[in-house]
C-alpha positions as CSV (number, residue, x, y, z in Angstrom):
1,M,10.5,1.7,-21.2
2,K,8.9,1.1,-17.8
3,A,11.1,-0.3,-15.1
4,T,9.4,-2.6,-12.6
5,H,10.7,-2.7,-9.0
6,I,9.4,-5.5,-6.8
7,L,10.0,-6.8,-3.4
8,S,12.3,-9.8,-3.0
9,G,10.9,-13.3,-2.7
10,I,11.8,-13.4,1.0
11,L,9.9,-10.3,1.7
12,L,7.0,-11.4,-0.3
13,G,6.9,-14.7,1.6
14,A,6.8,-12.8,4.9
15,A,3.9,-10.6,3.6
16,M,2.0,-13.7,2.5
17,L,2.3,-15.1,6.0
18,C,0.9,-11.9,7.4
19,L,-1.8,-11.3,4.8
20,P,-4.8,-13.6,4.7
21,S,-5.9,-15.3,1.6
22,C,-7.6,-12.3,0.1
23,L,-4.2,-11.4,-1.4
24,G,-4.8,-13.9,-4.3
25,D,-7.6,-15.6,-6.0
26,D,-8.3,-19.1,-4.9
27,D,-11.4,-20.6,-6.6
28,E,-11.1,-23.8,-4.6
29,D,-11.3,-22.0,-1.2
30,N,-15.0,-22.2,-0.2
31,S,-14.3,-21.1,3.3
32,Q,-14.2,-17.4,2.4
33,K,-17.5,-15.6,3.1
34,D,-18.8,-12.1,3.3
35,L,-18.5,-10.5,6.6
36,T,-21.6,-9.9,8.8
37,E,-22.2,-6.3,10.1
38,S,-20.9,-7.2,13.5
39,Q,-17.7,-8.8,12.1
40,R,-17.1,-5.6,10.0
41,K,-17.3,-3.5,13.1
42,M,-15.0,-5.9,14.9
43,Y,-12.4,-5.7,12.1
44,L,-12.5,-1.8,12.1
45,T,-12.3,-1.6,15.9
46,A,-9.3,-3.9,15.9
47,I,-7.2,-2.0,13.4
48,D,-8.0,1.5,14.8
49,G,-4.9,3.3,16.1
50,N,-1.5,4.8,15.3
51,Y,1.4,2.9,13.8
52,K,5.1,3.3,13.2
53,G,7.3,1.0,11.1
54,K,9.0,0.8,7.7
55,A,8.1,1.1,4.0
56,Y,10.2,-1.5,2.2
57,F,11.0,-1.3,-1.5
58,I,13.5,-2.2,-4.2
59,N,15.8,0.7,-5.0
60,N,17.3,1.7,-8.3
61,E,20.2,-0.6,-7.6
62,N,17.9,-3.5,-7.3
63,K,18.5,-3.8,-3.6
64,L,16.1,-4.0,-0.7
65,D,15.8,-0.7,1.0
66,S,13.5,0.9,3.6
67,I,12.4,4.2,5.1
68,D,10.8,5.0,8.4
69,M,7.1,5.7,8.2
70,A,4.1,6.5,10.4
71,W,0.4,6.1,9.7
72,S,-2.9,6.0,11.4
73,V,-6.2,4.2,10.9
74,N,-9.6,5.6,12.0
75,G,-11.9,2.6,12.3
76,H,-14.9,4.8,13.0
77,D,-15.0,6.3,9.6
78,S,-13.0,3.7,7.6
79,T,-10.1,6.0,6.7
80,A,-6.3,5.9,7.0
81,V,-3.5,8.3,6.5
82,V,0.1,7.5,5.6
83,Y,2.1,10.5,6.8
84,E,4.9,12.1,4.7
85,F,4.9,9.5,2.0
86,P,8.3,10.0,0.3
87,V,7.2,11.1,-3.2
88,E,10.7,12.6,-3.8
89,L,12.2,9.2,-3.2
90,L,10.6,7.9,-6.4
91,A,12.8,10.3,-8.4
92,Q,15.5,7.7,-8.3
93,Y,13.7,5.7,-10.9
94,P,13.1,8.0,-14.0
95,L,16.1,8.8,-16.1
96,E,18.3,11.7,-15.1
97,G,17.1,15.0,-16.6
98,T,13.6,13.8,-17.5
99,S,10.6,15.9,-16.7
100,A,9.2,13.0,-14.6
101,R,12.2,13.2,-12.2
102,N,11.6,16.9,-11.6
103,W,7.9,16.3,-11.0
104,L,8.7,13.7,-8.3
105,L,11.3,15.9,-6.6
106,A,8.7,18.6,-6.4
107,G,6.5,16.2,-4.5
108,K,8.8,16.1,-1.4
109,K,6.9,14.3,1.4
110,R,3.1,14.3,1.2
111,D,0.3,12.7,3.3
112,V,-1.6,10.1,1.4
113,H,-5.2,9.4,2.4
114,F,-6.8,5.9,2.1
115,S,-10.1,4.3,2.6
116,I,-10.0,1.0,4.5
117,H,-12.7,-1.7,4.3
118,P,-12.8,-5.2,5.7
119,A,-12.4,-7.9,3.0
120,F,-13.7,-11.5,3.0
121,T,-13.2,-13.7,6.0
122,S,-13.0,-17.3,7.1
123,T,-13.6,-19.0,10.4
124,E,-9.8,-19.6,10.7
125,D,-8.9,-16.0,10.1
126,I,-11.2,-14.8,12.9
127,A,-10.0,-17.6,15.3
128,N,-6.4,-16.4,14.7
129,K,-7.4,-12.8,15.0
130,E,-5.8,-12.0,11.6
131,Y,-8.0,-9.6,9.6
132,A,-7.8,-8.6,5.9
133,Y,-8.8,-5.2,4.4
134,Y,-8.9,-3.3,1.1
135,F,-6.4,-0.4,1.5
136,I,-7.4,2.1,-1.3
137,P,-5.7,5.5,-1.9
138,D,-8.4,8.1,-2.3
139,N,-9.4,8.2,-6.0
140,F,-6.2,6.2,-6.7
141,I,-4.3,9.5,-7.0
142,L,-2.4,12.1,-5.0
143,N,-2.6,15.6,-6.3
144,Y,0.0,18.2,-5.2
145,Q,1.2,21.6,-6.2
146,E,4.6,23.2,-6.2
147,D,5.5,26.7,-7.5
148,G,2.0,27.0,-9.1
149,I,2.4,23.7,-11.1
150,E,0.0,20.8,-10.5
151,Y,1.2,17.2,-10.4
152,T,-0.6,13.8,-10.1
153,L,0.9,10.7,-8.6
154,G,-1.1,7.7,-9.7
155,F,-1.7,4.5,-7.6
156,G,-2.6,1.1,-9.0
157,N,-5.6,-1.2,-8.2
158,Y,-3.4,-4.1,-9.2
159,M,0.1,-4.8,-10.4
160,K,1.1,-8.0,-12.1
161,V,4.8,-9.1,-11.9
162,D,6.1,-12.5,-12.8
163,N,2.6,-13.9,-12.8
164,I,1.9,-12.6,-9.3
165,V,-0.9,-10.1,-8.9
166,Y,-0.3,-7.5,-6.2
167,S,-3.4,-5.7,-4.9
168,P,-4.0,-2.6,-2.6
169,V,-4.7,-4.6,0.5
170,C,-3.5,-4.7,4.1
171,A,-3.8,-7.0,7.1
172,Y,-3.8,-6.6,10.8
173,S,-2.7,-9.3,13.4
174,E,-4.5,-8.5,16.7
175,N,-2.2,-10.9,18.6
176,K,1.0,-9.3,17.3
177,Q,-0.5,-5.8,17.0
178,K,1.1,-5.8,13.5
179,F,0.0,-4.0,10.3
180,S,1.2,-5.1,6.8
181,G,0.1,-3.6,3.5
182,N,0.8,-2.9,-0.1
183,I,1.0,0.6,-1.7
184,L,1.2,0.4,-5.5
185,V,2.6,3.4,-7.3
186,N,2.2,3.3,-11.0
187,S,2.6,6.7,-12.6
188,I,3.5,10.4,-12.3
189,S,2.1,13.2,-14.6
190,S,1.7,16.9,-14.9
191,G,-1.0,17.5,-17.4
192,I,0.5,15.3,-20.1
193,M,1.0,11.6,-20.8
194,P,1.8,9.9,-17.4
195,Y,5.3,8.4,-16.9
196,G,5.1,4.8,-15.7
197,L,6.8,3.9,-12.4
198,N,5.4,0.6,-11.2
199,V,6.9,0.6,-7.7
200,I,5.6,-1.5,-4.9
201,F,6.0,-0.4,-1.3
202,W,5.4,-2.9,1.5
203,L,4.3,-1.1,4.7
204,S,5.0,-3.0,7.9
205,G,4.8,-1.8,11.5
206,K,3.2,-2.1,14.9
207,K,0.5,-0.2,16.8
208,Q,1.8,2.4,19.2
């Protein structure tokens, strides 16, 4: 049976304040428009840089936990890297002795590469200098090898929990120099049927 680990309501509320309205569907919001080319460049120029902060998550004891993280965004080529993502930390979720647990322990810490693209905008978002982006892991997977064995960590393009849909998005507040984003980890495999994880990490930090 798959265990689902989600952020607390308080943390979710903080994320919602930081992330513009692209986090959820709002059919009644007609202010959202496609970005112009100059606005896209502005978004990517704004978020470019190096960051340090925390990745927050709910641990196997159902308590809020965190780990120090560093990441960078290259606005010139629309890429990002989260350094030393703690794959091994995910081993706390599968049952003791399962193959999945060993697969995750073999992952240790690995860099995860992302593409980052400006999302929709509104006049209010731009006025407040708060910008929304799609934050997509490359091919939605991380392949790694240990002792000649290949493993695949799978990321999700959405995760629905308690009627809330989480997406791989991030936001940047230019006034606060703050980055916030979701990383959705949904499975681990090694050439056979993947083992479901469904863990949400909330990345939060400031530009250095």
